N, C-alpha and C positions, 0 to 999 in steps of 0.2 A: 589227703588221700590215703587210705588203707588199703590195703589187699590182702586177702586171704586166701590159701589156696590148698586143697586138699587134692591127692592124686591115691588112686590106684591104679591097676591094669589094665582094665576096661574103661575107667570114667576118671576125667580131669574136671575139678570143680574150682571156682576160681571168682569171689566175693571183692567188688571195690566199694567202697564206704567214702562218702564225701566226692565222689568225681563229677567234676562238670560235666555238663550236660555235653558239650560237644565232643568231647573225651569218651562219652558214653556212643555217643553216632559213630566215632569214624573208628570206633573198639569193634562195635558190631560191624561196620561195613569192611574192616581189614579182617576179620575173623571170617565171614562169608564168605571172601574173597580169595583169601588165603588156606582155607581148611583143610585141604588135601597136600597142602605143603608142610602142614604142623607135624611132628614125629610126636605122637601122643606118647609113645613108649619112653619117651621122656619126661620124666616129672616136671619139670623146668622148661619143655618146650613151650608153654602156654605164656612164661613171663616175656618170649621175645616181643612178640606182638604190643603186648601191655607198656613193654617199657619203650617201644617205639613212637607209640601216642605221647607217653610219660615225655622221651625227648622232646619232644614238637612243642608241648606247654613248657617246658623248662625255657628251651631257645626263645620263646617267644617274650617269657617275664625277663629274661636276661636283659636281651636287645631292645626290649621297651625302657627296660630303667637306663640302659644305655642311650639312648635317644632322647630321653627327658635330660640326663646329664648334657650332651653335647646342645641340647636349647640353651641351658644356663651357660655353657662356656660360650657359645657363638652370639649370646646376648652382653656376656661379659664384653667378647672382643669386641662388636661393635658398639659399647656404650650404652646400652640402650636402658640399662638397668641403673637406675640412681641408686636406690638402695635395696639391697641385695635382701632377697624374701628368704630368711631364715626357715620359717615353718615349711615351705617349700622343701628348701634343703634337707631338714629333719626327715620330712618324709620319704624322703628320694633313699636316703641313708637308710631309714629302716626297711624300707621295701629291700635295698641292696643287701643287707644282713642277714633279712629273714632268707633270700637268696639263695645267700652262701652258705647257710646253716642246712637249708633243706638238702642242698648240692652233696653237700660233705656227707650227711647220713644218709642220701638215697648213693653215693658213691663207696660207702662203706657195705651196706646192705648187700651191693651187687658183686663187691670184694668176696664178700662169705657166701654167698650164692653161688659164683663163678667157682671156688673151691669146692663146695660140696658139690657140686653139677660134675667136677672132673674124678672126686673122688668115686660118687655114683656111677661114672662112666666106666673105670677101671677095677669094680668091684661086682657089678651087676652083671649078670648071664642075661638079661633082660636085654639090653642095648647092645651086644657083641654081634658084629656081623650089621649092625642098622649102620647104612650110610649117611643119613640125615644129621646123626650125632655131631661130626664135627662140621657141620654147617650152623647146627646151636649155639658151639662152642665158639665160632668166629664171630658170631652175631654178638653173644654176650660180650667179645673182648671189644667190638667195635662200640657198644653202648657204653662199655666201663670208660673208653677213651673220649669218646663222646662226652660224658658227664665230667671227666676229668676237666677236659676243656672249657665246658663251659662253668666249671668252677673257678678256673683260671681268668676267664672274662668275668666272673662276678665279684670276684676279686680286686681286679682292675678297675670295676666300678667303683667299689669300696674308695680303693686309695684315691681315685679322681676325685670324688664326693669330698673326702678330707681334703685335697687339696685345694678344690674350693671354697670350703669353710674356713682352711685357715687363712687364705686369699682373702676372702670377705674380707675378716678381721682386721688382719692388717690394713687392706684397705680403709677402713672406719678409721683404725688406729691411727693412720698416717693422716687423715682428713682432718680429726681431730684434733691431731699434733697442730696441723698448719691453721685451724681456729684458733686454737690456743696460743700461736706464736703471733696471729694477727691481733688478736684482743691483748695479748702481752704489749706488743708496739704501740696501738691504741693507748692503753693506760699507760704507757711511757711518756706519749705525747700531753696526754690529760697532767701528768704530774709534773710536767716541765711546764704546762700552762699556767698550773695553780701554783706552783712554786714563784712563776714570774711574777704574778697577781700577790702573793705574800709578799714579796719583796717590795712591791712597790706599795702596797699598804704599810708595811714598816716603814718604808720611807715619809709617807706622807703623815704616818698616826703621831710623832709628836708634834707636829703644826698643826693636826687637828685636834689634838688635846689641848695644846696651846691655845688654839683661836676660842675653841669652846669654853675653857676657864674664863678665860679673859673678857668674854663674851657675855657672860651672865649679869645679874644687876645686882649680885654683891662688889662690882667696882663701878665706881663714878667717875666719868671724866670730862662733866660739866664744869667750867668755870664757878665760881659761887664767891662772891666780896670780890671780886678782882684778883682771886687767888688763883693760878692757873696750875696746881696740882691736883691730883687725881686722888679719892680716896676711895677705903676699903669696909665693907660693910660690918659690923660688930656681931653678925652673923653668921659671918663665911663658914665656921666651925660644924655648921648644919651641912653643908656639902659633905664634909670629910664624914662625918657621923652615919651619913645615911648611904655614900658611895661606900667605904671599907667594907660596912657588914654585907652588904647587897654583893659584892664583888666575892669576898669569902663566902655567903650561900650559895654563890654559884657555880666557884672550885667545889665545894664539897658536895652537889646535887652531882655534877660532873663524875667526879672520884666514884662515888655509890655505885652509878650507874654502869659505869666502865667495872666494875667489881661484881657487880651483879651476873651480867654477862659472861665474865670468864668464870664464877661461879657455875653457870649454865653450861656453859662448854664444858667444863671438867667432869660435872656429871653426867650429861649425856655420854662423853667419852668412857668414861667409865663404865656405865650402863653396856654399853657396846662390849668393850673386852669381857664382861662378865659373861655375855653371853654367848661372845666367842670361845670362851673357856671352858662353858656348858657345853658345848657342841661336841 
């Protein structure tokens, strides 16, 4: 809202741009009700009813933000909110910052107006002997004090919102830490299980290999011609010629895939670092 005023000894004009509808109605009602109590010899007298209605709007705005903050705090205390809504907290913080900004500007403007009003009162011959001027000064002092009080309340709203946002981040971090600890414990249990399986596998591997080799048809244990000894096929070398290259090939494929994954990880890591350096 923007206020433009013009004063002469016979007329006083005030134009309000962007004023809410309820402010317009309340201001018209206040001016029509207290028109005789306004000292038009003081160019700042018309500001008093306008500032009164503006203070009402500021008071509503500040306390509405405070009520929403209190709801957030109450929900957290009752543990009704599982996940904090950061978009709502952001909107509340934005309104609180805007409220503090406008209150600061209005307070500075009123301080300047009060200084000019007192200067005009000391040097003007028009207002000398007028009993209403001290009332105007007292009203401006009261309005300035109210603005400063609302500014303190708005600053408190900002601090409470920052506290809630920080607490929400800490609670999420603490919860994630507990989840990661549980995952780590589960992985530790799985690792112990896999270690047990690996030990059992290694324990039975020699016997399994031995039984597999001697169970092949390269060995003949049936007696022939009354001879009780067993024989080994002359083609037994085919097993080793086939098994050894396949084993080497499997190891090479595993090593190549592992090396390719390592190269991709290093490339992605270097790309991220380059982007961060560019920023």
